N, C-alpha and C positions, 0 to 999 in steps of 0.2 A: 610373628610380627603383629603389632598392635594397631588397630583401626579405632580412632576415637572421634566422638562428636562433642564439641564444647560450645559454650557461649563465649562472647568476648571477655566477659568478666572472669569466667572460669579459666580461660587461657591466660589472662594477665596475672591472675593470682596463683597459677599453678606453680608448684615447687620444683617441677622438672626443669631442666636446662633447655631453654629454647632461644637460641641466638636471634637477635633482631625482633623479639616478640612485640615491642612497642611500635616499631616501624610497620610490622605486619598488621597490627590492629588499626593503626592510623591509616594505612592504605585501604583497609576494609571500610573504615568510617567515611573516607573521602573518595570512595570508588566512583570513578568517572568512566572507566572502560575495562575490558578484560586485559589482564597483564600478568606477567610472572617475573619474579626476581630470584636471582641465584646467589648463594653464598657458599663458603667452603664446605660446610656440613650438610648442605641440602638446598632447598628452595621453598618459596611460598608464592601463591598466586591468588588473584581475585577474578571472579566470574560475575559479570553483569549481564543477566539473562532476560530477554523480553518475556513477559508473562503472556502466553498464548491464550489464556482465558480473557485477557483484556490488554491488547497490544497498545492501547492508548494510555494505559495506566502506568503505575510505578514498575520499575525493573525489579527483578528478583536478584538478590545479592547472596553470593556464597563465596567461601574462601577455602584454600587448602594449604597445609603446612607439611612439608615432606622432609624428614631427616632419616638417617639410618635406623632401621628397625621400627619406625613409627610413621603414621600418616594421620594428621588431625584435620577434621573438617569443621569449619564454623558455618553452620547452616540453619540460621534462625528462620529463614523463609521456606524451609523444608523442600529444597530443590534436590539435594544429593541423597538424602536419607531414603526416599522411595526407590531411587536407582539401585542402591546397595541392598535394599530389602528384597528385591527381585532376584538377587544373585547369592543364594545361600552358600554356594561353593566357596565364597570368599571368606567364610568364617574360619577355615583352617588353612589360611594362606601361609606360604613359606617365607622365611626371612629373605630380604633383598628384592621383594616384589612390589616395593612402594610405587614405582612408576607403572607397573602393570595394573595396580589398583586405580591409579589416576587415569590411565588409559581406558579402563572399564567404565569409570564414572563419566568421562567425556563422551564416550560412545553412547552411553545410556541417555545422556542429555539430548542427543540429536536423533535417537532411534525412531521417533515418530514424526520427524520433520517432513519427510517426503509426502506421506498421506495428508498432513496438515496443509502443505503448499498446494497439493492437488485440489483440495476442497476450495481453497482461495481461488485457484485458477477456474474451477467450475463456476463459482459465483461471478467471476468477471465475465465468463462466457454468457451467463444468464443476463448480465447487465447489457452486453452487446445486443442480445435479442430484444430486450426491452427498449433499448435506445433506438433501434431501427424502426420500431412501431411508433413509439411516442416517448420522447425524453421526459422523465419525471422532474418535478420542480426541484427536488432535493438532490438531483444527480450530482452537481458539483461537490456537495458535502460528502456524499457517499464515496465519490472518486478520491477526494482528499483523504478520507479515513483509510482507504486501501493503500494510498501512496505513502502515508505516514507509517502504516504497519509494515509495509515492505522495506521502507528505509531503516526501520529499527532492526528487522531481521537481517537485512543486508549488512548493516554495520556490525551486528553480533557475529556473523559468519566471518567477516574480514578480521575482526579482533581475535576470534578463536583460532583462525588459521595462523595469525601471527604468533600466538602463544604456542601452538603445536610446533611451528618451525623453530622457535627459540629453544624449545625443549630438545628437539632433534639436533639442533646445532650445538648446544652447550653440553648435552648429556649423551650424545650419540654413542660415545665409546663405552658407556656404562650399560647400554641396552643389550639384552640378549638378542639373538637372531630373531626369535619369535616376537619379542616386543618391538624390535626395529621394524619388522614387517607390519605389525599392528599399528604403529604410529604413522607409517607411510599410508596405510589404508585409511586411517582416520583423516589424515590431511587430504587425501583424495576425496573422501566423502564430503568433508566440509567445503572443499573447492567446488564440487558438483552442486551443493546446496547454494553456494554463492552464485554460481552460474544460473541456477534455477530462478533465484530471486531477480537476477538481472533480466531474464526473459520476461518475468511477470511485470517488472517495472516498465519494460519496453511496451508490453501489451497495454498497460495502463496509459502510457503516453499516447499510443495509437488510439485508444478509446477516447481520450480527451480530445484528440484531433478530430475524431469522428463526431463527437458531441458538438464541437465548435462548427464543423461543417453542416450538421443538422440545424443548428441555430442560425447559421448564415443563410441556409436555404429557406428556412421559415421566414426570416426577416425579408429576404428578397421577394417571397411570395406576398407578404403583407404590403410591401412597397409597390409591387405590381398591381395589387387589387386597389390600393389607394390611388395610384396613377390612373387606372381605368375608370374608377368612380369619378375622379376629378375631370377626366377627359369627356366622359359621357354627359356630365351635368354642366360643363362649361357652356355649350351652345344654348342649353335651356336657361341658364342664368342670364346669358346675353339677351335672349328673347324676352324673358320676364323683365329685365331691366329696361328694354326698349318700350314695351307696352306699359310699364309702370310710370313712364313719363307723362302719358296722357296728352300728347300734343294733338292739336286739331289736325284733321285730314289724314290721320294715320290709317293705313289699310286695316279693314276688318273691325276698327274700333267701335263704330256705331251700328254695325250690321248685327241683326239679331242672332245669326249663327256664327258670329265672330269668335265667341268663347269656345264653342265646340270645334271650330276649325283650328284654333291654336292648339287645343288638346290633341287633335288628330295629327297636326304637324309635329308636335312634340313626340308623340308615339312613333311616328315614322323616323324621326331623327334617332330616337333610342334604338329602334329595331335595326337601322342601318349600321349604327356604331357597334351594337352587340354582334351583328353578323360579321363585321369587319374584324373585331377582336377574336371571334371564334375561328375565323379563317386563318388568322395569324398565329393561332395556338395559345393566346394569352389566357383563355378561359378554360383550358383543358386541365383536368385534375391531375396532380402529380402522381405518377405510379410509384408504388412501393417496390424497392429492389428485392 
């Protein structure tokens, strides 16, 4: 059995008989999601894979074309080639193992997903610890990047699961017992990865709610402080306004100790108000949870 790697141009100009070759290349050029198509002699499919080196960047695109005795990969982004390089045992593969090769490739594409998702989960836990102490200014941007990354991975796992189920549904009778078990295990793995990303997305949502709660608490504390300051200085403003009128016969106006007396009265008012606010707990420092 022949395993080949080609470019789009090489595939189009190949002298070998490949049904629907133009449709295959067109699907690759217009790749919007992972999919697979079936025809009487075989099948072809497109893989649109998030680049874990930069989940905000471009997707990695690869394609496979399967017919009896051959499997061709179009892999200009070098996604599939490293997977097969690790598996030297595939060099002497027997005839009729095309779907087994494809199964190996798909398994290889997701073999490092769990450790990668665990690292993301650890980073989110670190964010939680930072948030409880003091939310950073760029926290919404960081949170948004994580959410977009998880959305991409979540979408990829959903599409890949659809592809696997379509292959099982359309080609199940052609699968050996070993391959059938392998495809079921692959579907189960992808389903667990999908569930893992769901949990991480829920954690991000809870983290956003925690951040919003922290912001609300901070705003409430600021409003409380402003209210206290306004309340403390309102009587003093009233007192200053009265004596600023300079009407005749005002108490303490012409007394030589009048200025000092007003200062003393002002300090007493401030002390009484501060004592009152402390007693009510408005001036207590918020404890960290």
